[in-house]
N, C-alpha and C positions, 0 to 999 in steps of 0.2 A: 527657799533661797535655792539658786542653781548652785551646784558644788562643781568647783573646778576638777577634773578626773585627775586623781594622783599621777604623778609620774612626766605627764605632759601638758603643763600649763601654758609652754608657748604655742603650742598648737591650737590650744582654744582661743589665748588672745590674739592670734595672727592665724586666721582658717585659710591663708592663702594656699593654694596648690604647692606642692612642694617637690623640689629637683635635687635629689641627694647625691653628693660627689663624695666620694672617700677616695681620699690620696692615700697610697701605699709607698712609701719614701725610705730608700736605703740611706741608711746613717751608719753603715759599716765603716772600719777605720780607713778602707781605700778609699773614703770619700772626703777625708782630711784636707784642708788647705782650700784652694780655691773653689774646688766642686761644692764643698758644704755652704761654704760663704756666697757662692753664685745662686745655690738652691735655695738660700735663704733670702737673698734679694728677690729672687722670683717669687715666693710666698707673698712678700709683700706689694709686688704688682699685681697680683692675683686678687689680693684686697682691694686694692685701691680699684683696680678696674670693674671688681664687681660692685664695688660700694658707688660708681659712679653711676650704676643704672638703676633707676626707682623700683623696677620692678623685680630682677635680678636679684638683688639685695635682699627682697622679701620673700623670694620662693626659693634660691638655691640655698640648699644646706651643706656644708662642709664638716667632713670629719677627717684627723689626720692619724695615721697609725704608722710609726717608723719600726724600722728591722736593723738592730745590731746595740742592744737586744731588742725585743718585740716591746711596744709601750705605745699606749693610747695617748695622744698628746691633744687630742681637741675631740670632745663628742660631738654628735650631729647638732649643728647650729645655723642659723642663716647668716649670710654674709654680712650684716649690718650689726651681728653681735660677735665676729669670728676675729678673734685675736691671732696670727700667726706667732708660732712658738718660735724661739729661737733655738734651731738645731744644733747639735754636737756629732762627730764622729767618732765612733769607737765600735769594737767587736765584731761578730762576726755576722755571716749573712743569712738568717734564719726565714727567709721568704716564704714557704711554706706554711708556716705556723702563722706568719703575720697576715696572708692571703686567707687562711681559714679564720683566723679570729676577724678579720674585716668582715668576711661574708656572714660571720654569724650576729658582729654589729649591725651591720645592715638590716638583716632580715629582722632584728629586734625593733629597729626603728621602723619598719614597714608596719609591724604590728602594733605601734603607737598611733602611726596613720590613720590605721582601719578602725582601731578603737575609738580616736578622735573624730572620727568621721571628715579627715582631711584627704581629698584626691593627691595624687602624685605621678610624677612622669618617670617613665624607667628610668634607674639608676646609673651613674656612671661609675666605675673602678678603674681608677689611673693609678698603675705602679711605674716608679722609675728608679732605675737601677744601674749600678756600675762592674756588678758581677753576676755571679752565678749563687744560687742557693746553697747554704752548707748542713742543709736538713734536709729530711724527706719531703719532697713536694709534688710528688704524683697523685697523690690524693684531692689535695688543692687543686693540681690541674683540672681534675676530673669534675669538682664543684663549678670551676670556672666554665668549662665546655657546657653542662648542664645548664647551669644558669643563663648563659648566651643563647644555648639552642630553645629555651625556655622561655626567651625575652622577659629575665628577670633582671638583667642588667646589660648594659656595656661595658667591656673590660677593657681596656687600653692599656699597653706596655711600651715604653721607652728606656732604651738603654743606652747609657752614658758610654765614653770612653773605656774599652776594656769588657763591657758587659759580655755576658756568656748568649749570645743571641739565638744560639742554637735552642738551647734550653728555654729559653723566653718563649721561642716559637712553638714548642711544644705545651707550653704553660695557656698560651694565648688560644682562643678560638683558631680554626683554619680560616673563617672567612674575615678575620681583624689580627693579623700578623703584626708583630712588633716593629717599632720605628725605632731608628738609630739618630740621637741628638746631636747636631752639629757642633762640634767644641762645646762650650758651658752656656750657650743661649737658652739658660733656663727661663730668662723674662720674657724673651721671644714666645717660648714653649707656653708659659702661663698668660700670656696676651690671648692666645690662640684658645686655650683654654676656657678663658672669662667668655672670650667673644660667642665659643659656641654655647657654652650652657646658657648666656645671656638670650640666643635666639629661640633654645628649647624653653627659656622660661616665659618667653614672649607667645609661645604655640599653646595651644591645647594639651592634656594630655592623651597620649594614644597617637598623636599627630606626627608625619613621619617630617622631619629637619634635616635639610642638606647641610653637612657640616662644611666650612671653609678648607680649602686645601692647607696641609700643617707646610705650608711654603716659609722659608727664611730659618726654619729650626731643625727639620728634621729630612732624612734620606732613609728609604726603606732599605 
């Protein structure tokens, strides 16, 4: 009898290629009020949009790490099994720790894919913050640059009102600079993100997919 490998039965039961997307979300105290409420609404929109796509909900895997403090709110799971957490704002902005922990989690998930014989698309790492890191972040930035250069993942960063865009620019790859969120248009942002991931999910691993312009929610 075939034995399901311990640690990744979900990959055996659903062998579709996977498109991992890691969300790194700032939940520090400065996000309290309308910002955290709109972020929560955006996450629900994200789930709804992906679930409406029959292929994306089987292929796109989501994980969430928040920082303020650093917490794993969701391990990598396909969109059809993803439940958005209700986030609360508190604490500082340990962005460097969150990035490093997230990249570690992503590497572990890739190992699962390989051991289960499941193919995968280039991962997306999507960071949203309204401030600047309150911890050491340069080592995490080096990991981002190496990962982007080696095509291990695509790293995106979005700054909410008040974000330290200069530091975000140093964390991001020179070829993919951070964008500013217009107001609190989180729902529009997550519609763009879901649409982009759906487009990737409909392609083949390794195939270049043109992304839609971030109109309606972002500015450089």
